[in-house]
Structures are given as C-alpha cells and as structure tokens.
N, C-alpha and C positions, 0 to 999 in steps of 0.2 A: 504493500500500500504506500509506503514511503517512497519506494523507487518509482512508483507510478505517479507520484506527486499529489496524492490524495490528502496526505497529512504527514505529520512527523511520526517517527517511530514510537515515541511515547504515546501520542494520541492514538496510533494504530492499536497498541496493546490495550488501551482503555476501551476502544470500540469493540474489540474482540471480546473482552471480558463482559461488556454490556450486551452482548448478543446482537450487535448491529451488523455483523458481517456474516455472509453466507457463502458457502462453497458448494457449487452444484446443487443448490436448493436446500442444503442443510446448514444449520447454524454452526459457525466455527467458534466454539466457546473456550478453546484452549489456544495459547500462544505456541508458536513453533510448529504449527501444522504444516506438513510437507505438501506443497501444491505445485502444479505446473501452470504458471501464469499465462502461457500461450494457449493452453487447451482447456483449463478449468474455468468454469463460469463463476466469477467472483463478484459479489455485489456488496455495496455499503449502503445501508439504509434503502435497500431495494434498487439502487442504481448500479448498473454494470460498469466495472472498471475495465478500461481499455489499456492494455500493457504492450509496449513495443520496445522494451529494454530501458525505458525511463528517459531516453534522450529526446529533447524537444528543440526545434529550431524555428524561430519566427522572424519575420521582418515587419517593421512598423514604419509608416510615413508619419513621423512625429510632427505634431503641431507646435508652433511657437507658444511659449507661456507655460510649458510643462517641464517640471524638474526631472532629470534623469536619475531617479532613485527609486528604491522599493518601498520607502516610507518617508513621511515628513511630520515632524512634531508640531508644525504650525498648520497642518491640514491644508497645505497648498496643493494645486493640481500636480499630479505626478504621472509619469509615462505608464505606470501600471494601470491607471484608470482607463487607458485606451486599448488595453488588451484583455481578453477574457480566457484565462486558463485555469479554471477551477480545479481541474484534476491534477495539474502538474505545475510545480513552481519553476519559474524561469527568471533569469536575471539579465539586465542590459549588458551588452558587450561594449565596454568603454562608456563614454558619455557624450552628450551634446549639451551645450549651454542652454539655459532656459529659453532664450530668445532665438535659438537656432532650430531649424526645421529639417525634415528629411529622413533619410535612411538610418534606422537604428535596429540592430540585430539583437535578439534575445535567445538565450539558451540556458540549459542546465548542464551543459557539457563543459565542465571546468577546464579540461585540457585544451579544448578548442578556443575557449574564451581567452585563455592565457596566451596562446600562440597568436591570436588575432591582435592582441593589444601590446605584446612585447615588441619593442623597437627592433630587436635583432632579426625579426622575421620580415621586416620591411613590407608589410601588407599595405597596398595603396589605398588611399581614401580620396575620393574626388568630390569637390565642392563647387558650387556656384556662389560667387560673392558679388553682391551689388555694393559698390564702393562710391564714396563721395569724391567727385572730381575726375580728372582724366590722367591717370598715371602714365608717364611716357615710357618708352622702351628701355631706357636706362634703369629706371626704377624697377620695371618688371624683370629685367635681367638680374638685378640684385636678388630677387626672389628665386630666380632660376639657379643662381650660383650658391645660394645659402646666405642667410642674413643673420647678423648678430643680435641675439636677444639676451635678456638678463640671465637666462639659464643655459646659454651657449649658442653656438652657431647651428642653424637649422640645416637639415639635409637638403640637397638641391631639389627644387620643386619643378613640376611641369606647369607652365603658365600660358594661357591662351586668352586673348581678348575676343569677346563675342559681341555680336550685335543684339541689341534689345530695343525693339521699337517702342516699348512701353516706358523706357527710361527717359528722363529729361536730359537736357544738354549738359548738366553738371553731375551726371551719374554714369558709371561704367560697370559693365558686367564682365567679370573675369572668371574663367574656369581654372581651378587650381587643383593639382594632384600632389599630395604629400605622402610621406612614407613613415611618419611617426605621429604621435598623438599627444602633444604637450597641452597643458591647460590653456585654453583660449588662444591656441597657437596661431590660427589664421588671422584673427583680429589683431594680435600683436605684430604679426608679420606686416600687415598693411599699415598699421600705426607707425611702424619703424620707417616706412617710406613716405609717411605723411598723408595717408588716406584712411578715412574712417569707414569701417564696414557698416553698411546700413541694413543689409539683410544677408543671411547666410543659410544655404541649403546643402546638405550632403546628398549626393545622388548615386554614389557607388562606394562599395567597400570590397576590396579584392575583386572577385568575378561577379559579385552580386550587385545588380543595378536596381534602383528604385522603380524604374519602368513607369507604368501607368497606375500604380497603386494610389488610390485617392488619399488626400490628406486626412489624417486621423484614423485611417484604416490599417489593418494588419492581415497577414496571411502566413501560413506555414510554408517553409522552404520545401522544394521538391527534393527527392532523394538525389537527383543529379546535381542540384544546386549545393546541397550539403557536401557531396563528394568533391565538387570543384572548390568549395570554400576550404575544406580541409587540405586539399592538394596545394592551394595557394600559400599555405603556411609552412609547406615543406613536410607535411605528414607523409612519410614513406609508405604507410599502409594504403594510401589512396593513389599511389602511382601505378 
C-alpha cells in the first residue's frame, strides 16, 4: 500500500488492523500477509489499488503564482493543488519560481529525480524569456560564453532571439537553453547584462517538451517518454 502511494507504512498497518483492507474479497486482518500485487485484487475501503511497481511520472504546465513545494505553512497556492494523485505520492523535480510558468516534472523515482537535477548530468532545460529592452548580440554572446554570477560562472548557454508579434517595441523574446539549475538563474543571468525578465516559461527538460498541454493541466508521461528521460541522464539501463 505504501509502495502504491496509498498511505504511509504506519497508516497501512493501522488500516489492516481496522479491517479496511481486503485481498481477493477477504478481509486482511493481519500484517505481513504475502500477496502478489500484480495479480491479487487488493482494495482499501472498497477501492481497488492499482500497482505498477510504485513509480509515477507526471508533467504539469505550471501556472504562475504557484509555489513549487509539497506544502506551505501560510496556505498559499502550491503546485500540488494542480495535480491529483490520491493513490501515489509524487514530488516536483527541481523547482520553478513562483512567478515562472511551464514544464514541471513530478515523480516518486528518487534516483531519476537526483540525476535530472544534479549538474554533473548536464540535462538541458529550455526556457522562453520575455525581457525588458533589446539586448544586443554582444550581451547575448556573454550568455553564450558563460556569465559571472555571485555563485560562479554559468555554463555556456544556447541563446536565440525570437520574434513575438504580441511584444511591444521595448520587449524581447529570447529562447535560452541551460544545463544547470541554480536558484533564479535565468533572471540573474539577464540582470547581469542589464535586462529584467518580465515573464519566464520553461518549455522543455531533457527530451520532454511541454507541447500543447494546457496551462494548469497535467498528464502522465508515456513509457517511451520515461525511457528517453532516463536515457538523457546517462542511465545505462535505458541504453
């Protein structure tokens, strides 16, 4: 039950003791009962548990105004409010600032989450940044080469100026690909070249693209997407 994300192990023991769990139609009133989760019919409070090894992989198109956290003592909006996974607990991979929108991956696969966020794996993250003003090529080249921040020089980024018909004459749309994930990194990079980020959206992480997923919506990753995501981190089991 804990592996399937229904509850904690302590809560599972309590549910079993209270007769709320059935296996193949019979009440499981003792802990440590040997079962086959792939073949046995296991229900909690009459609801069937679906078990697939316990691993869950989701992607969310995060809305601005939501904190990337699993809880908040001040009862502010959090990204967990936008996903519904009652049976299995998942956690955001990395974070997006409160006012940043776009692609956010969730999983309970700790090993994959670590590989996706650790700088040594160089997993690419692609953003669209609407910035104030018109940065010239010299400034953009500074981003491409790596720019000095308080916590060190950034890795070289891929930078492309895009056209945006909706932007006014004093706004630029820049596509930026980075290979690390420092706190408020992109905002600090543009600030270092004298341009404020007005809006920021992540559209890709590794091989996973946001695509046409509507704002505020989420979906499960396909098996092929999970395989590609693991492979992008250097997971030799996916080669």
